[in-house]
N, C-alpha and C positions, 0 to 999 in steps of 0.2 A: 550604581552605587546603592548599597543597602541602607535602609533607614536605621538610625540608631535607636536603640531602645532607651527609654528614660533612665533605666538603671545603669546604662553605660556611661552616662555623663556625670562628671564630678564637678562640683563647684568648689573652688579654692578661694577662701577668704584671705584677702591680703590687707595689711595695714601699713601705713606709712610710719616709719620709725626714724626720727631725726638722729643723725650721727652725732654722738657726743664723745669727744676725745677723752681718754682716761685722765683723770685729775691725779697728779702725783702729789701725795701729801708732803708737807714740808718736813724736812728732817729735824729731829730734836736738836742736833748740834747747830744747825743753821738758825733756828728760831732763838736758841739761847745766845748764839753769837750776835744776832741782830739786836737782841735786847741788851747785850753787853753785860750779862750777869754771870757771876760765879756759879758753879754747879750747885753750891749750897743754897744761894738765894733763888736760883731757878727752881730747885726742887721744892722750896717753900711756895713759890708762886704757882707751880704746877700741881702741888698737892701729892707728889709722889716722892719716894725716897731717893736720896742721892745715888744709891746703888742701882735703882731702876733707871734713873737718868743716865748713869754711866754705861749700863748695859745697852740701853737703846742707842746711845751715841756710838757704842762699840759694834753695832750691827745686829743686835738681837731684835726680834720683831716687837713692835710697840703694841701693847694691848689696845683693844677697842676703846675703853675709857681713856686711856692715855692719849690715843690718837685724837679723840674728840677734844681733849683739853689742849693739846699742842696746837691744833688748828685754831681753837678759840684764842689762845695766847698770841698766835701769829696775827690774827685779825685785830686783836686788841692793840698789839704793837704798831701795826700799820696805822690805825686810827689815832692812837696816842701821839705818834710821830708828827701828826698834822697840827697838834696844838702844843706839844712840848718838843724842844730841840732833841733830836735823836740821841746825841751824845750825853744829854742831861737825864735821860730816862732812868738809868741805873740809880743815880743819886736821888732822883725824884721819888722813885718807888720805895726807897729805904729812908726817907726823911719824914718826920712827923708833919702833918698838914692840918691846919685849923679847919679847912673845909670838911675834913673827916673827923671832927671832934678830937683833934690832936693825934689821931692814929696815923701810922705810916700807910700809904696806899697798899703796900705789900700785906700789912696786917688786915686791912679791909678785905682784900682778896682771900686771905687765909680764913677769914670768918664766913666766907661764902657770900660776900656782898659785892661781887664785882659789878653788879648792876649800878651801884653808886658811882663807880668810875665811868661806866658807859654813859650815865646821865651827865656827869661832869663834862665828858668829851662832847656830847650833844650840845649842851648849853654853851660851851666855849666856841664850838664851830658855828652855831646859829647866831651868836651875839645876844642871846636872850639872857637876861639876868635871872639867876635862880632864886 
């Protein structure tokens, strides 16, 4: 058997890659349905036009910013449903609330202050008085 020359050998670097199944983003219609909101209220909540929401529900591709927002709203709905009865969420979002200086939670979100609602959820879940 002939000896191999050093140049004949190849080193192949391998790395371990964990398999991660593809995450299917929630559909706009399913998120809106779980929130129990009309297209008009949902468009205000999402910050996109009713036309865009209708197009996405009709099968048009969701823009990257839209997809991020829909995912955020789905996570928000999940957490909110832990502290507010799921069927009460639509009314709660559209009712003035003293905890938000008399604003409707929907208006707080429209102002770009959804973090105030996330904080409220945290405090309600933890039992810590704000």
